[in-house]
C-alpha positions as CSV (number, residue, x, y, z in Angstrom):
1,M,65.8,43.4,-8.9
2,S,64.2,40.3,-10.3
3,D,61.8,40.4,-13.3
4,S,59.0,39.1,-11.1
5,V,59.3,42.2,-8.9
6,S,60.0,44.8,-11.5
7,N,57.5,43.5,-13.9
8,P,54.6,41.9,-12.0
9,P,52.2,39.7,-13.8
10,K,49.2,41.6,-15.3
11,F,46.6,40.5,-12.8
12,H,43.3,42.4,-12.3
13,F,42.1,42.1,-8.7
14,V,38.4,42.9,-7.9
15,L,37.8,43.5,-4.2
16,V,34.4,42.8,-2.7
17,H,33.5,44.1,0.7
18,G,31.4,42.4,3.4
19,S,28.2,43.5,5.2
20,C,27.9,47.1,6.2
21,H,31.2,48.0,4.5
22,G,32.0,49.4,1.1
23,G,34.8,49.5,-1.4
24,W,36.4,52.1,0.9
25,C,37.5,49.4,3.4
26,W,40.2,48.2,1.0
27,F,42.0,51.6,0.9
28,K,45.3,50.3,2.5
29,F,45.3,47.1,0.5
30,R,44.4,48.9,-2.7
31,C,47.3,51.3,-2.2
32,L,49.7,48.3,-1.7
33,M,48.4,46.7,-4.9
34,E,48.5,49.7,-7.1
35,T,52.0,50.9,-6.0
36,S,53.2,47.3,-6.8
37,G,51.8,47.6,-10.4
38,Y,48.6,45.6,-10.2
39,K,45.2,46.7,-11.5
40,V,42.5,47.0,-8.8
41,T,38.8,47.5,-8.8
42,C,36.8,48.0,-5.6
43,V,33.1,47.3,-6.0
44,D,30.3,48.8,-4.0
45,L,27.4,46.4,-3.8
46,K,23.8,47.7,-3.8
47,S,23.2,50.1,-0.9
48,A,26.9,49.9,0.2
49,G,29.6,52.5,0.1
50,I,28.6,55.4,-2.2
51,D,25.7,53.5,-3.7
52,P,22.6,55.5,-2.7
53,S,20.1,52.6,-2.6
54,D,18.0,52.1,0.5
55,P,18.9,48.7,2.1
56,N,15.3,48.4,3.3
57,T,14.1,48.1,-0.3
58,L,16.4,45.3,-1.3
59,F,14.9,41.8,-0.9
60,T,16.9,39.5,-3.1
61,F,20.5,38.6,-3.3
62,E,20.4,39.1,-7.0
63,E,19.6,42.8,-6.5
64,Y,22.3,43.2,-3.9
65,N,25.0,41.6,-6.0
66,K,24.0,43.3,-9.2
67,P,27.0,45.7,-9.3
68,L,29.5,42.8,-9.3
69,I,27.4,40.8,-11.8
70,D,27.2,43.8,-14.1
71,F,30.9,44.5,-13.8
72,L,31.8,40.9,-14.8
73,F,29.2,40.9,-17.6
74,N,30.8,44.0,-19.1
75,L,34.4,42.8,-18.9
76,P,36.2,42.6,-22.3
77,E,35.9,39.1,-23.7
78,D,39.6,38.4,-23.3
79,E,39.9,39.6,-19.7
80,K,39.7,37.6,-16.5
81,V,39.9,38.8,-12.9
82,I,40.9,37.5,-9.5
83,L,38.1,38.0,-7.0
84,V,38.8,38.8,-3.4
85,G,35.8,38.7,-1.0
86,H,35.7,39.6,2.7
87,S,33.1,38.2,5.1
88,A,29.7,38.2,3.5
89,G,31.5,39.2,0.3
90,G,32.2,35.5,0.0
91,L,28.6,35.0,-0.9
92,S,29.0,37.4,-3.8
93,L,32.0,35.5,-5.0
94,T,30.2,32.2,-5.0
95,D,27.2,33.7,-6.8
96,V,29.3,34.9,-9.7
97,L,31.4,31.7,-9.8
98,H,28.1,29.9,-10.6
99,K,27.1,32.5,-13.1
100,F,30.5,33.1,-15.0
101,G,32.9,30.3,-13.9
102,S,36.3,30.3,-15.5
103,K,35.2,32.3,-18.5
104,K,35.6,35.5,-16.5
105,I,37.3,34.5,-13.2
106,Q,40.9,33.3,-12.8
107,M,40.7,32.7,-9.0
108,A,38.4,33.4,-6.0
109,I,40.0,34.3,-2.7
110,Y,37.9,34.2,0.4
111,V,39.1,36.4,3.3
112,A,37.4,35.5,6.6
113,A,34.5,34.9,4.3
114,N,31.3,32.9,3.9
115,M,32.4,30.1,1.5
116,L,29.2,28.1,0.9
117,K,28.9,26.2,-2.3
118,Y,25.1,26.6,-2.4
119,G,24.6,29.6,-0.1
120,F,22.2,29.4,2.8
121,N,20.3,26.3,1.7
122,T,20.4,24.3,4.9
123,D,20.5,24.8,8.6
124,E,24.0,23.5,8.6
125,D,25.0,26.3,6.1
126,V,23.6,28.8,8.5
127,K,25.4,27.3,11.5
128,E,28.7,27.3,9.5
129,A,28.5,30.8,8.2
130,V,26.2,33.1,10.1
131,P,28.0,35.0,12.9
132,D,27.0,34.0,16.4
133,L,27.4,37.1,18.5
134,A,25.4,36.0,21.4
135,E,28.3,36.3,23.8
136,F,28.3,40.0,23.2
137,A,24.5,40.4,24.0
138,D,22.3,42.6,21.9
139,V,24.8,44.0,19.3
140,N,22.7,44.6,16.2
141,E,20.6,47.6,15.4
142,Q,17.8,46.4,13.2
143,T,15.2,48.1,11.0
144,F,11.9,46.4,10.2
145,G,10.9,48.1,7.0
146,L,8.0,45.7,6.3
147,G,6.6,46.0,9.8
148,P,7.4,44.7,13.3
149,D,5.9,41.3,12.6
150,K,8.2,40.7,9.6
151,P,11.9,39.8,9.5
152,P,14.3,42.8,9.7
153,T,15.1,44.4,6.4
154,S,18.4,45.9,7.4
155,M,20.9,45.7,10.3
156,I,24.2,47.1,11.5
157,V,26.4,46.4,14.5
158,K,25.8,49.1,17.1
159,K,28.6,51.6,17.4
160,E,29.6,50.7,20.9
161,F,30.4,47.1,19.8
162,Q,32.0,47.7,16.4
163,R,35.6,48.0,17.6
164,K,35.3,45.1,20.1
165,I,33.8,42.7,17.5
166,L,35.0,43.8,14.0
167,Y,38.3,45.6,14.6
168,N,39.7,44.3,17.9
169,M,43.3,44.2,16.6
170,S,43.1,47.1,14.1
171,P,44.6,50.6,14.5
172,M,42.3,52.9,16.3
173,E,42.3,55.4,13.4
174,D,41.0,52.7,11.1
175,S,38.2,51.6,13.3
176,T,37.3,55.3,13.8
177,L,37.1,55.8,10.1
178,A,35.0,52.7,9.7
179,S,32.6,53.8,12.4
180,M,32.0,56.9,10.3
181,L,31.4,55.0,7.0
182,L,29.6,51.8,8.0
183,K,26.0,51.6,6.6
184,P,23.2,49.1,7.5
185,A,23.3,46.0,5.4
186,P,20.2,44.7,3.5
187,A,19.5,41.8,5.8
188,M,16.7,40.2,3.8
189,A,18.8,40.4,0.6
190,V,21.9,38.8,2.2
191,G,19.8,36.1,3.8
192,D,18.3,35.3,0.3
193,A,21.8,34.0,-0.9
194,K,20.8,30.6,-2.1
195,F,22.5,29.1,-5.2
196,K,20.4,26.1,-6.0
197,E,21.8,25.4,-9.5
198,Q,25.6,25.0,-9.7
199,G,27.3,26.7,-12.6
200,P,28.8,24.3,-15.2
201,D,32.4,25.0,-14.3
202,A,32.3,26.8,-10.9
203,D,34.6,24.1,-9.5
204,K,37.1,24.7,-12.2
205,V,38.0,28.1,-10.7
206,R,40.8,27.9,-8.2
207,R,39.7,28.9,-4.7
208,V,41.9,30.1,-1.8
209,Y,40.8,30.6,1.8
210,I,42.5,33.1,4.2
211,K,41.7,32.3,7.8
212,T,41.7,35.0,10.4
213,L,42.8,33.4,13.7
214,N,41.5,36.0,16.1
215,D,38.2,36.5,14.4
216,R,35.2,37.4,16.7
217,V,32.7,37.4,13.8
218,I,33.3,34.2,11.8
219,K,35.0,32.1,14.4
220,Q,37.7,29.5,13.8
221,E,35.3,26.5,14.0
222,Q,33.0,28.1,11.4
223,Q,35.9,28.9,9.1
224,D,37.2,25.3,9.5
225,A,33.7,23.8,8.9
226,M,33.3,25.7,5.6
227,I,36.7,24.6,4.5
228,R,35.9,21.0,5.2
229,S,32.5,21.3,3.4
230,W,34.0,22.8,0.2
231,P,37.8,22.4,0.3
232,P,39.8,25.1,-1.4
233,S,43.0,24.6,-3.3
234,E,45.1,26.6,-0.8
235,I,44.7,27.9,2.8
236,F,46.6,30.7,4.5
237,D,46.5,31.7,8.2
238,I,46.7,35.3,9.5
239,E,47.0,36.4,13.1
240,S,44.4,39.1,12.7
241,D,40.9,40.1,13.7
242,H,38.0,39.9,11.3
243,S,39.4,42.8,9.3
244,P,42.9,42.0,8.1
245,F,42.7,44.8,5.5
246,F,43.1,47.1,8.6
247,S,45.0,44.9,11.1
248,A,47.4,43.0,8.8
249,P,47.4,44.6,5.3
250,F,51.0,43.7,4.5
251,I,50.6,40.1,5.4
252,L,47.2,39.9,3.6
253,F,48.9,41.5,0.5
254,G,51.7,39.0,0.6
255,F,49.4,36.0,0.8
256,I,47.1,37.2,-2.0
257,I,50.0,37.9,-4.3
258,K,51.5,34.5,-3.5
259,A,48.3,32.8,-4.3
260,A,48.0,34.7,-7.6
261,I,51.6,34.0,-8.6
262,N,50.9,30.3,-8.0
263,L,48.5,30.6,-10.9
264,V,51.3,31.2,-13.4
265,E,54.1,29.1,-12.0
């Protein structure tokens, strides 16, 4: 057995979920990582996973992303991490890239994720990154916590559409588990993701994009548009649905480890 396999580099991976999910969605991937000798942290953003916050009381992206911000702020001075963000978790990655840059972050890996350098600042940003689910009709269950004349404060894909849209290539047991654990996302807070001031060395952090080729949420043309707008250092393709941590965990694991190893070679 080679040294690279028996003694893997000492990477620390921080996994960031997308809307309505939580750290739980990485359970297969985390198992692969930890049994291979890597350190892994799964973050629950505000109101997600086991965080008890009410999504209808969150109105800014800063509030929503606070668990990741606090985690990086409290890292030991000599430690850096590799961030992996799925779907809307890509917004969380970009936010902390601007805040911490290469001081805390070795690499940012976007998995079927929103990769917008300045967040939702323009109509073009919205077109590139916000899921267009019109073909599936009325798929979102919305809560109007500030009143019916105000924008929705939270939303979640209705149960009858979750497998069809989010997990169309995933094992049935995984989509069943997800249907039991998904929680409404703080719609106003996520929509507030605007990064007007670029961090001094955000572009110094190596970025990787992993495309999901059978994605019904962030479609191919949207992923390609974000890649053109803010080109990453490396791109991988996976024949998966929007949720490769369920539908293609071994391939996802292989690509992420390959990207990380490229840092030290």
